[in-house]
PAKEFI-407662 format. One record per residue (C-alpha): z, x, y; residue number from 1. Coordinates in Angstrom, 1 decimal. Each point is the difference from the previous one (the first is absolute). Layout:
NODE     pz     px     py   i
NODE      Z      X      Y NUM
...
***
This chain:
NODE     pz     px     py   i
NODE  427.3  293.8  153.4   1
NODE   -3.6   -0.1   -0.6   2
NODE   -0.7    1.8    3.2   3
NODE    2.3    2.8   -1.0   4
NODE   -1.7    0.4   -3.3   5
NODE   -3.4    0.1    1.7   6
NODE    1.2    2.6    2.4   7
NODE    1.3    2.1   -2.8   8
NODE   -3.3   -0.1   -1.9   9
NODE   -1.9    0.9    3.1  10
NODE    2.2    3.0    0.7  11
NODE   -0.4    1.1   -3.7  12
NODE   -3.8   -0.3    0.2  13
NODE   -0.1    2.0    3.2  14
NODE    2.1    2.7   -1.6  15
NODE   -2.4    0.2   -3.0  16
NODE   -3.0    0.2    2.3  17
NODE    1.7    2.8    2.0  18
NODE    0.8    2.0   -3.2  19
NODE   -3.6   -0.4   -1.3  20
NODE   -1.4    1.2    3.4  21
NODE    2.3    3.1   -0.1  22
NODE   -1.1    0.8   -3.5  23
NODE   -3.7   -0.4    0.9  24
NODE    0.5    2.3    3.0  25
NODE    1.8    2.6   -2.1  26
NODE   -2.8   -0.1   -2.6  27
NODE   -2.7    0.4    2.7  28
NODE    1.9    2.9    1.6  29
NODE    0.3    1.7   -3.3  30
NODE   -3.7   -0.5   -0.8  31
NODE   -0.9    1.3    3.4  32
NODE    2.2    3.1   -0.4  33
NODE   -1.6    0.7   -3.5  34
NODE   -3.5   -0.4    1.4  35
NODE    0.7    2.4    2.9  36
NODE    1.4    2.5   -2.5  37
NODE   -3.1   -0.3   -2.2  38
NODE   -2.3    0.4    3.1  39
NODE    1.9    3.2    1.0  40
NODE   -0.3    1.4   -3.5  41
NODE   -3.7   -0.8   -0.2  42
NODE   -0.6    1.8    3.4  43
NODE    1.9    3.1   -1.3  44
NODE   -2.0   -0.1   -3.3  45
NODE   -3.3   -0.4    1.9  46
NODE    0.8    3.0    2.2  47
NODE    0.8    2.2   -3.0  48
NODE   -3.1   -1.2   -1.8  49
NODE   -2.1    1.0    3.1  50
NODE    1.6    3.4   -0.1  51
NODE   -0.7    0.4   -3.8  52
NODE   -3.6   -1.1    0.5  53
NODE   -0.5    2.6    2.8  54
NODE    1.5    2.7   -2.2  55
NODE   -2.3   -1.1   -2.9  56
NODE   -3.0    0.2    2.3  57
NODE    0.9    3.5    0.9  58
NODE    0.3    1.0   -3.6  59
NODE   -3.3   -1.6   -0.8  60
NODE   -1.6    2.0    2.8  61
NODE    1.5    3.2   -1.3  62
NODE   -1.2   -0.9   -3.5  63
NODE   -3.6   -0.4    1.4  64
NODE    0.2    3.3    1.7  65
NODE    1.0    1.6   -3.3  66
NODE   -2.8   -1.7   -1.7  67
NODE   -2.4    1.5    2.5  68
NODE    1.4    3.4   -0.7  69
NODE   -0.5   -0.7   -3.7  70
NODE   -3.6   -0.9    0.6  71
NODE   -0.6    3.1    2.0  72
NODE    1.5    2.2   -2.7  73
NODE   -2.2   -1.8   -2.6  74
NODE   -3.1    0.5    2.2  75
NODE    0.8    3.7    0.2  76
NODE    0.4    0.2   -3.8  77
NODE   -3.3   -1.8   -0.4  78
NODE   -1.8    2.3    2.3  79
NODE    1.4    3.0   -1.8  80
NODE   -1.0   -1.4   -3.3  81
NODE   -3.6   -0.6    1.4  82
NODE   -0.3    3.6    1.1  83
NODE    1.3    1.3   -3.3  84
NODE   -2.4   -2.3   -1.9  85
NODE   -3.0    1.3    2.1  86
NODE    1.0    3.6   -0.6  87
NODE    0.5   -0.7   -3.7  88
NODE   -3.4   -1.7   -0.3  89
NODE   -1.6    3.0    1.8  90
NODE    1.6    2.4   -2.5  91
NODE   -1.0   -2.2   -2.9  92
NODE   -3.6   -0.1    1.1  93
NODE   -0.1    3.8    0.5  94
NODE    1.5    0.5   -3.4  95
NODE   -2.3   -2.5   -1.7  96
NODE   -3.1    1.6    1.6  97
NODE    1.1    3.5   -1.1  98
NODE    0.8   -1.1   -3.6  99
NODE   -3.2   -2.1   -0.2 100
NODE   -2.1    2.8    1.2 101
NODE    1.5    2.5   -2.3 102
NODE   -0.2   -2.3   -3.0 103
NODE   -3.6   -1.0    0.8 104
NODE   -1.2    3.6    0.3 105
NODE    2.0    1.6   -2.7 106
NODE    0.6   -2.5   -2.8 107
NODE   -2.2   -3.0    0.2 108
NODE   -3.3    1.9    0.6 109
NODE    0.9    2.3   -2.9 110
NODE    0.6   -3.0   -2.2 111
NODE   -3.4   -1.5    1.0 112
NODE   -1.8    3.3   -0.6 113
NODE    1.6    0.2   -3.5 114
NODE   -1.2   -3.6   -0.7 115
NODE   -3.5    0.8    1.2 116
NODE   -0.5    3.5   -1.4 117
NODE    1.7   -0.2   -3.4 118
NODE   -1.5   -3.0   -1.9 119
NODE    1.4    1.2   -3.4 120
NODE    3.7   -0.5    0.9 121
NODE    1.8   -2.0   -2.7 122
NODE    1.2   -3.5    0.9 123
NODE    3.7    0.9   -0.3 124
NODE   -0.4    2.8    2.6 125
NODE   -2.0   -2.2    2.2 126
NODE    2.7   -2.7    0.0 127
NODE    2.5    2.8    0.8 128
NODE   -2.1    0.9    3.0 129
NODE    0.0   -3.7    1.0 130
NODE    3.7   -0.1   -0.3 131
NODE    0.4    3.1    2.1 132
NODE   -2.4   -1.3    2.6 133
NODE    2.1   -3.2    0.3 134
NODE    3.2    2.0    0.2 135
NODE   -1.5    1.9    3.0 136
NODE    0.1   -3.3    2.0 137
NODE    3.8   -0.5   -0.5 138
NODE    2.5    1.7    2.3 139
NODE    3.8    0.2    0.0 140
NODE    1.7   -2.9    1.7 141
NODE    1.7    1.0    3.3 142
NODE    3.7    0.1    0.1 143
NODE    0.4   -1.8   -3.4 144
NODE    3.4    1.5   -0.6 145
NODE    1.4   -1.2    3.3 146
NODE   -1.2   -3.5   -0.6 147
NODE    0.9   -0.2   -3.7 148
NODE    3.3   -1.6    0.6 149
NODE   -1.4   -2.7    2.3 150
NODE    0.6   -3.4   -1.5 151
NODE   -1.7   -3.2    1.3 152
NODE    1.6   -3.3   -0.4 153
NODE   -3.3   -1.8   -0.8 154
NODE   -0.4   -0.6   -3.8 155
NODE   -3.7    0.7    0.3 156
NODE    0.3    3.5    1.5 157
NODE    0.2    1.7   -3.5 158
NODE   -3.2   -1.8   -0.9 159
NODE   -1.8    1.4    3.0 160
NODE    1.3    3.5   -0.7 161
NODE   -1.3   -0.2   -3.6 162
NODE   -3.3   -1.4    1.1 163
NODE   -0.8    2.8    2.5 164
NODE   -0.7    2.7   -2.6 165
NODE   -2.4   -2.4   -1.8 166
NODE   -1.9   -0.5    3.3 167
NODE   -0.2    3.7    0.5 168
NODE   -1.4    0.5   -3.6 169
NODE   -2.4   -2.9    0.7 170
NODE   -1.4    1.8    3.1 171
NODE   -0.3    3.3   -1.9 172
NODE   -1.9   -1.7   -2.8 173
NODE   -2.4   -1.5    2.5 174
NODE   -0.6    3.5    1.4 175
NODE   -0.7    1.4   -3.4 176
NODE   -2.1   -3.0   -0.9 177
NODE   -2.5    0.6    2.8 178
NODE    0.1    3.7   -0.7 179
NODE   -1.2   -0.4   -3.5 180
NODE   -2.5   -2.6    1.0 181
NODE   -1.5    2.6    2.3 182
NODE   -0.2    2.4   -2.9 183
NODE   -1.7   -2.4   -2.4 184
NODE   -2.4   -1.5    2.6 185
NODE   -1.7    3.4    0.6 186
NODE   -1.3   -0.1   -3.6 187
NODE   -2.2   -3.1    0.7 188
NODE   -0.8    0.0    3.7 189
NODE   -3.3    1.9    0.8 190
NODE   -0.1   -0.9    3.7 191
NODE    1.5    2.9    1.8 192
NODE    0.7   -1.9    3.2 193
NODE    1.7   -2.9   -1.8 194
NODE    2.1    2.4   -2.0 195
NODE    1.0    1.9    3.1 196
NODE    1.0   -3.2    1.8 197
NODE    2.0   -1.2   -3.1 198
NODE    1.8    3.4   -0.2 199
NODE    1.0    0.0    3.7 200
NODE    1.3   -3.6   -0.2 201
NODE    1.9    0.6   -3.2 202
NODE    1.5    3.1    1.5 203
NODE    1.2   -2.1    3.0 204
NODE    1.4   -2.7   -2.2 205
NODE    1.9    2.5   -2.1 206
NODE    1.4    1.7    3.1 207
NODE    1.3   -3.4    1.3 208
NODE    1.6   -0.8   -3.4 209
NODE    1.6    3.5   -0.1 210
NODE    1.4   -0.5    3.5 211
NODE    1.4   -3.4   -1.0 212
NODE    1.6    1.4   -3.1 213
NODE    1.5    2.9    1.9 214
NODE    1.4   -2.3    2.7 215
NODE    1.5   -2.3   -2.6 216
NODE    1.5    3.0   -1.9 217
NODE    1.5    1.4    3.2 218
NODE    1.4   -3.3    1.2 219
NODE    3.8   -0.2    0.0 220
NODE    0.8   -3.5   -1.1 221
NODE    3.5   -1.2    0.8 222
NODE   -0.6   -3.6    1.2 223
NODE   -2.8   -2.5    0.3 224
NODE   -0.5    1.2    3.5 225
NODE   -1.2    3.3   -1.4 226
NODE   -2.7   -1.8   -2.0 227
NODE   -1.2   -1.7    3.2 228
NODE    0.0    3.4    1.9 229
NODE   -1.9    1.7   -2.8 230
NODE   -2.7   -2.6   -0.3 231
NODE   -0.3   -0.2    3.8 232
NODE   -0.8    3.8    0.1 233
NODE   -2.7   -0.5   -2.6 234
NODE   -1.7   -2.9    1.8 235
NODE   -2.8    2.3    1.4 236
NODE   -0.6    1.6   -3.4 237
NODE   -0.1   -3.4   -1.7 238
NODE   -2.5   -1.4    2.5 239
NODE   -2.3    3.1   -0.4 240
NODE    0.4   -0.2   -3.8 241
NODE   -1.1   -3.6    0.0 242
NODE   -3.2    0.8    1.9 243
NODE   -0.7    3.0   -2.2 244
NODE    0.5   -2.1   -3.2 245
NODE   -2.3   -2.7    1.3 246
NODE   -2.7    2.6    0.7 247
NODE    0.7    1.7   -3.3 248
NODE   -0.6   -3.3   -1.9 249
NODE   -3.4   -0.4    1.5 250
NODE   -0.9    3.7   -0.6 251
NODE    1.2   -0.1   -3.6 252
NODE   -2.2   -3.1   -0.7 253
NODE   -3.0    1.9    1.4 254
NODE    0.9    3.0   -2.2 255
NODE    0.2   -2.3   -3.1 256
NODE   -3.4   -1.4    0.9 257
NODE   -1.2    3.7    0.2 258
NODE    1.5    0.6   -3.5 259
NODE   -2.1   -2.9   -1.4 260
NODE   -3.1    1.9    1.1 261
NODE    0.7    2.9   -2.3 262
NODE   -2.6    0.1   -2.9 263
NODE    2.8    0.2   -2.6 264
NODE    1.5   -3.3    1.2 265
NODE   -0.9   -2.8   -2.3 266
NODE    0.1   -3.8    0.5 267
NODE    3.5   -0.4   -1.6 268
NODE    1.4    2.8    2.1 269
NODE   -1.6   -1.5    3.1 270
NODE    1.7   -3.3   -0.7 271
NODE    3.3    1.7   -0.5 272
NODE   -0.5    2.0    3.3 273
NODE   -0.5   -3.3    1.9 274
NODE    3.1   -1.5   -1.5 275
NODE    1.9    3.2    0.7 276
NODE   -1.2   -0.2    3.7 277
NODE    1.2   -3.6    0.3 278
NODE    3.4    0.9   -1.6 279
NODE    0.4    3.1    2.2 280
NODE   -0.8   -2.1    3.1 281
NODE    2.7   -2.5   -1.0 282
NODE    2.4    2.9   -0.6 283
NODE   -0.6    1.5    3.4 284
NODE    0.3   -3.4    1.7 285
NODE    3.3   -0.6   -1.7 286
NODE    1.2    3.5    1.2 287
NODE   -1.0   -0.8    3.5 288
NODE    1.8   -3.4   -0.1 289
NODE    3.2    1.9   -1.0 290
NODE   -0.5    2.5    2.8 291
NODE   -0.5   -3.0    2.4 292
NODE    3.6   -1.0   -0.6 293
NODE    1.2    3.3    1.6 294
NODE   -2.5   -0.1    2.9 295
NODE    0.5   -3.6    0.9 296
NODE    3.7   -0.1   -0.5 297
NODE    1.0    3.4    1.4 298
NODE    1.9   -1.6    2.9 299
NODE    1.7   -2.8   -2.0 300
NODE    0.2    1.6   -3.4 301
NODE    3.0   -1.7   -1.6 302
NODE    0.6    0.7   -3.7 303
NODE    2.6   -2.8    0.0 304
NODE   -2.5   -2.8    0.9 305
NODE   -1.0   -2.1   -3.1 306
NODE   -3.4   -0.8    1.5 307
NODE   -0.9    3.6    0.6 308
NODE    1.2    1.0   -3.5 309
NODE   -1.9   -2.8   -1.7 310
NODE   -3.2    1.0    1.8 311
NODE    0.5    3.6   -0.8 312
NODE    0.8   -0.7   -3.7 313
NODE   -3.1   -2.2   -0.3 314
NODE   -2.3    2.8    1.5 315
NODE    1.5    2.6   -2.3 316
NODE   -0.6   -2.4   -2.9 317
NODE   -3.7   -0.3    1.1 318
NODE   -0.1    3.8    0.1 319
NODE    1.3    0.2   -3.6 320
NODE   -2.5   -2.6   -1.2 321
NODE   -2.9    1.7    1.7 322
NODE    1.2    3.4   -1.3 323
NODE    0.2   -1.3   -3.5 324
NODE   -3.5   -1.4    0.2 325
NODE   -1.3    3.2    1.4 326
NODE    1.7    2.0   -2.7 327
NODE   -1.6   -2.2   -2.7 328
NODE   -3.5    0.3    1.5 329
NODE    0.6    3.8    0.4 330
NODE    0.6    0.3   -3.7 331
NODE   -3.4   -1.5   -0.8 332
NODE   -1.7    2.1    2.6 333
NODE    1.7    3.3   -1.3 334
NODE   -1.0   -0.7   -3.6 335
NODE   -3.7   -0.5    1.0 336
NODE    0.0    3.1    2.3 337
NODE    1.4    2.2   -2.7 338
NODE   -2.9   -1.0   -2.3 339
NODE   -2.6    1.3    2.6 340
NODE   -1.9    3.0   -1.2 341
NODE    0.8    2.1    3.1 342
NODE    3.7   -0.9    0.0 343
NODE    2.2    3.2    0.4 344
NODE    3.6    0.7   -0.9 345
NODE    0.9    0.1    3.7 346
NODE   -1.3   -3.6    0.4 347
NODE    2.1   -1.2   -3.0 348
NODE    3.1    1.8    1.5 349
NODE   -0.6   -1.5    3.5 350
NODE   -0.5   -3.5   -1.5 351
NODE    3.2    0.3   -2.0 352
NODE    2.0    1.2    3.0 353
NODE   -1.5   -2.8    2.1 354
NODE    1.0   -2.6   -2.6 355
NODE    3.5    1.5   -0.3 356
NODE    0.5   -0.2    3.8 357
NODE   -1.2   -3.6    0.0 358
NODE    2.4   -0.9   -2.8 359
NODE    2.8    1.6    2.0 360
NODE   -0.8   -2.0    3.1 361
NODE    0.0   -3.2   -2.0 362
NODE    3.4    1.0   -1.6 363
NODE    1.5    0.9    3.3 364
NODE   -1.2   -3.2    1.6 365
NODE    1.5   -2.0   -2.8 366
NODE    3.3    1.8    0.6 367
NODE   -0.2   -0.8    3.8 368
NODE   -0.7   -3.6   -0.9 369
NODE    3.1   -0.1   -2.2 370
NODE    2.1    1.6    2.7 371
NODE   -1.3   -2.5    2.6 372
NODE    0.7   -3.0   -2.3 373
NODE    3.5    1.2   -0.5 374
NODE    0.4    0.5    3.7 375
NODE   -1.4   -3.5    0.7 376
NODE    2.5   -1.5   -2.4 377
NODE    2.8    1.8    1.7 378
NODE   -1.1   -1.1    3.4 379
NODE   -0.4   -3.6   -1.2 380
NODE    3.5    0.0   -1.5 381
NODE    1.4    1.3    3.3 382
NODE   -1.9   -2.6    2.0 383
NODE    1.4   -2.8   -2.2 384
NODE    3.6    1.3   -0.1 385
NODE    0.6    1.6    3.4 386
NODE   -0.6   -2.1    3.2 387
NODE   -2.0    1.4    2.8 388
NODE    2.4    1.6    2.4 389
NODE   -0.3    2.7    2.7 390
NODE    0.4    3.3   -1.7 391
NODE   -0.3    3.6    1.2 392
NODE   -1.4    2.5   -2.3 393
NODE    1.9    3.3   -0.1 394
NODE    0.5    2.8   -2.4 395
NODE    3.8   -0.1   -0.6 396
NODE   -0.3    2.7   -2.6 397
NODE   -1.0    2.5    2.7 398
NODE    3.5   -0.1    1.6 399
NODE    1.1    3.2   -1.7 400
NODE   -3.1    1.8    1.2 401
NODE    0.5   -1.3    3.6 402
NODE    3.7    0.8    0.2 403
NODE   -0.5    2.5    2.9 404
NODE   -1.9   -2.7    2.0 405
NODE    2.7   -2.6   -0.6 406
NODE    2.7    2.4    1.3 407
NODE   -1.7    0.1    3.3 408
NODE    2.7   -0.4    2.7 409
NODE   -2.1   -2.4    2.1 410
NODE   -0.6   -2.4   -3.0 411
NODE    3.7    0.2   -1.0 412
NODE    1.2   -0.7    3.5 413
NODE   -2.4   -2.9    0.5 414
NODE    1.0   -1.5   -3.4 415
NODE    3.7    0.2    0.8 416
NODE   -0.6   -1.5    3.5 417
NODE   -2.0   -2.9   -1.6 418
NODE    2.7   -0.6   -2.5 419
NODE    2.7   -0.1    2.7 420
NODE   -2.0   -2.3    2.1 421
NODE   -0.6   -2.3   -2.9 422
NODE    3.7   -0.2   -0.6 423
NODE    0.7   -0.7    3.6 424
NODE   -2.7   -2.7    0.1 425
NODE    1.5   -1.6   -3.1 426
NODE    3.5    0.1    1.4 427
NODE   -1.3   -1.5    3.3 428
NODE   -1.8   -2.7   -1.9 429
NODE    3.1   -0.9   -1.9 430
NODE    2.0   -0.2    3.3 431
NODE   -2.8   -2.0    1.5 432
NODE    0.1   -2.5   -2.9 433
NODE    3.7   -0.4    0.3 434
NODE   -0.1   -0.6    3.7 435
NODE   -2.9   -2.4   -0.3 436
NODE    1.9   -1.9   -2.7 437
NODE    3.1   -0.2    2.2 438
NODE   -2.0   -1.1    3.0 439
NODE   -1.7   -2.7   -2.1 440
NODE    3.3   -1.2   -1.5 441
NODE    1.7   -0.1    3.5 442
NODE   -3.0   -1.9    1.4 443
NODE    0.1   -2.4   -2.9 444
NODE    3.7   -0.6    0.5 445
NODE   -0.4   -0.5    3.7 446
NODE   -2.8   -2.5   -0.5 447
NODE    2.1   -1.9   -2.5 448
NODE    3.0    0.0    2.3 449
NODE   -2.1   -1.5    2.9 450
NODE   -2.0   -2.6   -2.0 451
NODE    2.6   -1.3   -2.5 452
NODE    3.6   -1.0    0.0 453
NODE    2.7    0.8   -2.4 454
NODE   -0.7   -3.0   -2.2 455
NODE   -3.6    0.9   -1.1 456
NODE    0.2    3.8   -0.2 457
NODE   -2.0    1.4   -3.0 458
NODE    1.8    1.2   -3.1 459
NODE    0.5    3.7   -0.7 460
NODE   -2.5    0.0   -2.9 461
NODE   -2.9   -0.9    2.4 462
NODE    1.0    2.7    2.4 463
NODE    0.2    2.6   -2.8 464
NODE   -3.5   -1.0   -1.3 465
NODE   -1.5    0.2    3.4 466
NODE    1.5    3.5    0.6 467
NODE   -1.0    1.1   -3.4 468
NODE   -3.7   -1.0    0.6 469
NODE    0.1    1.8    3.3 470
NODE    1.3    3.2   -1.5 471
NODE   -2.5   -0.2   -2.9 472
NODE   -2.9   -0.3    2.4 473
NODE    1.2    3.0    2.0 474
NODE    0.6    2.0   -3.2 475
NODE   -3.5   -0.7   -1.2 476
NODE   -1.5    1.1    3.3 477
NODE    2.1    3.2   -0.1 478
NODE   -1.1    0.7   -3.5 479
NODE   -3.7   -0.2    1.0 480
NODE    0.6    2.3    2.9 481
NODE    1.8    2.5   -2.2 482
NODE   -2.8   -0.1   -2.6 483
NODE   -2.6    0.6    2.7 484
NODE    1.9    3.0    1.4 485
NODE    0.5    1.5   -3.5 486
NODE   -3.7   -0.4   -0.8 487
NODE   -1.0    1.8    3.2 488
NODE    2.4    2.8   -0.7 489
NODE   -1.2    0.3   -3.6 490
NODE   -3.6    0.1    1.3 491
NODE    0.7    2.8    2.4 492
NODE    2.0    2.0   -2.5 493
NODE   -2.7   -0.3   -2.7 494
NODE   -2.7    0.9    2.4 495
NODE    1.8    3.1    1.1 496
NODE    0.6    1.0   -3.6 497
NODE   -3.6   -0.6   -0.9 498
NODE   -1.3    2.1    3.0 499
NODE    2.5    2.8   -0.8 500
NODE   -1.0    0.0   -3.7 501
NODE   -3.7    0.2    1.0 502
NODE    0.7    2.9    2.4 503
NODE    1.8    1.9   -2.7 504
NODE   -2.8   -0.6   -2.5 505
NODE   -2.7    1.0    2.5 506
NODE    2.0    3.2    0.7 507
NODE    0.1    0.8   -3.7 508
NODE   -3.7   -0.7   -0.3 509
NODE   -0.8    2.2    2.9 510
NODE    2.0    2.9   -1.5 511
NODE   -1.8   -0.6   -3.4 512
NODE   -3.4    0.0    1.7 513
NODE    0.8    3.2    1.9 514
NODE    0.9    1.7   -3.3 515
NODE   -3.2   -1.3   -1.6 516
NODE   -2.0    1.2    3.0 517
NODE    1.6    3.4   -0.1 518
NODE   -0.7    0.4   -3.7 519
NODE   -3.6   -1.0    0.6 520
NODE   -0.3    2.6    2.8 521
NODE    1.5    2.6   -2.3 522
NODE   -2.5   -0.9   -2.7 523
NODE   -2.9    0.2    2.5 524
NODE    1.3    3.4    1.2 525
NODE    0.1    1.3   -3.6 526
NODE   -3.5   -1.2   -0.7 527
NODE   -1.2    1.6    3.2 528
NODE    1.7    3.3   -1.0 529
NODE   -1.6   -0.2   -3.4 530
NODE   -3.4   -0.7    1.6 531
NODE    0.5    3.0    2.3 532
NODE    0.9    2.3   -2.9 533
NODE   -3.1   -1.2   -1.9 534
NODE   -2.2    0.6    3.0 535
NODE    1.4    3.6    0.5 536
NODE   -0.6    0.7   -3.7 537
NODE   -3.6   -1.2    0.2 538
NODE   -0.5    2.2    3.1 539
NODE    1.4    3.1   -1.7 540
NODE   -2.1   -0.6   -3.1 541
NODE   -3.1   -0.4    2.2 542
NODE    0.7    3.2    1.9 543
NODE    0.6    1.9   -3.3 544
NODE   -3.3   -1.4   -1.3 545
NODE   -1.8    1.1    3.2 546
NODE    1.4    3.5   -0.2 547
NODE   -1.0    0.1   -3.7 548
NODE   -3.5   -1.1    0.8 549
NODE   -0.3    2.6    2.7 550
NODE    1.0    2.7   -2.4 551
NODE   -2.4   -1.2   -2.6 552
NODE   -2.8   -0.1    2.6 553
NODE    0.8    3.6    1.0 554
NODE    0.0    1.1   -3.7 555
NODE   -3.4   -1.7   -0.5 556
NODE   -1.4    1.7    3.1 557
NODE    1.2    3.4   -1.2 558
NODE   -1.4   -0.5   -3.5 559
NODE   -3.3   -1.1    1.5 560
NODE   -0.2    3.2    2.1 561
NODE    0.7    2.1   -3.1 562
NODE   -2.7   -1.8   -1.9 563
NODE   -2.5    0.6    2.8 564
NODE    1.0    3.7    0.0 565
NODE   -0.4    0.3   -3.8 566
NODE   -3.4   -1.7    0.2 567
NODE   -1.2    2.4    2.7 568
NODE    1.3    3.0   -2.0 569
NODE   -1.8   -1.3   -3.1 570
NODE   -3.3   -0.3    1.9 571
NODE    0.3    3.5    1.3 572
NODE    0.8    1.4   -3.4 573
***
């Protein structure tokens, strides 16, 4: 009985072991089948991923080729702009030389002759001549109508536009200041050689200031780049002007020492003259320090830099202070000079005009300081509010003026191809991300199937978090790539627009300069015709006078013969 029960239990235990082994074998076979299926799927996905990567590389290569074509087109536009700029500069120089020569020989010399030969001109008329002389240095701005609608995004651009006329007036007042100083210095200086040197140097300084005023008046300002270009063209003039002003300061001090040797100069006037010489030296030194900002910073001139603006504001402030001190000392000097016994009305007029020009310089310098302080505050606000990022300066308002250049078939074709390639790259990147995610998920599942059994598999939440983190990392990488591609595309588009706008503006300037040159040539032709008519009139008058003199000589000879005959007849009678 007991043996039968033991046999039954043994048989039941063996049956249970057999059933467990069958279940384990079925589970291992199912796991192996699933693993093989995952391996096959991973191989297919890897093959498709390689194909997509190869296609992406081909598209990247094509995109680089298009970028090279873009760069060649931009280089061609840059070369074209350089040629047009050189031609425009040549026309500008020819026009300026013609206008400067005509103004110098026709108007300015006439004004100086009036100042020298008519000492009894009233003060109001003399000031009118001063105003007219200053107006001769101003010219019409080139292509102002075509650039009137250009709007710049910088908030300080309006301040620069408003400050430019004040700077032009400042240079004109400097020219008039040294002109009237030349007139008043002739009254005191007895040394002919010293007076001649002073007149020549003052003439050179006035010519440089007139050239600066004319260049600033003719400058077409549509962006801060135009300010850099304008001051870069004036670098040579500024350097020469600084040397002339340094020599002029030494020569004026020598002339003031010569004034102190005049017998009518008393002790009080001599002390005032020495103080005036010191103030004038400080004034010229402050002017040279302002000019230094243009000569030293012509390559890195940046009106948006707070350091540059603060230094420039401080130097203009020193110019205002030295000008005010010089004006105060000049008042005392003028009062004493007007009490001299040999003081003439012309001396009083020249002194009053000199003081008026100096006051105008101080006033204009104060306005420039006010503009610079406002500009500095704007730049400081921008530095505190806006972070430093890569920016490309372009005149977006010139799009209407450059419509023909934007409609260029090459540019439109390249732009459309770049857009299509960007879309294809984005689509391939999305497919690549999906394939990489699927490969990563399949590899993860395969690894889990091999290393773990069914009892300790991870939950669905852990798998979802892992997949989410993978996708987020890939999305961030794609976003960075897209931003880089968009930045490069925006850079190339803005650079093309900037070059096209510059080409259009230079073409318009060239046409304007040709018109000005043609008008100047017509004026010169008219003057030559008038000169020829005058010469012919004088020649006709001289020939008529010669004939008249010959007739008179013949009549005199006839009358002399008659007188001789009468005398002979009288003697015979």
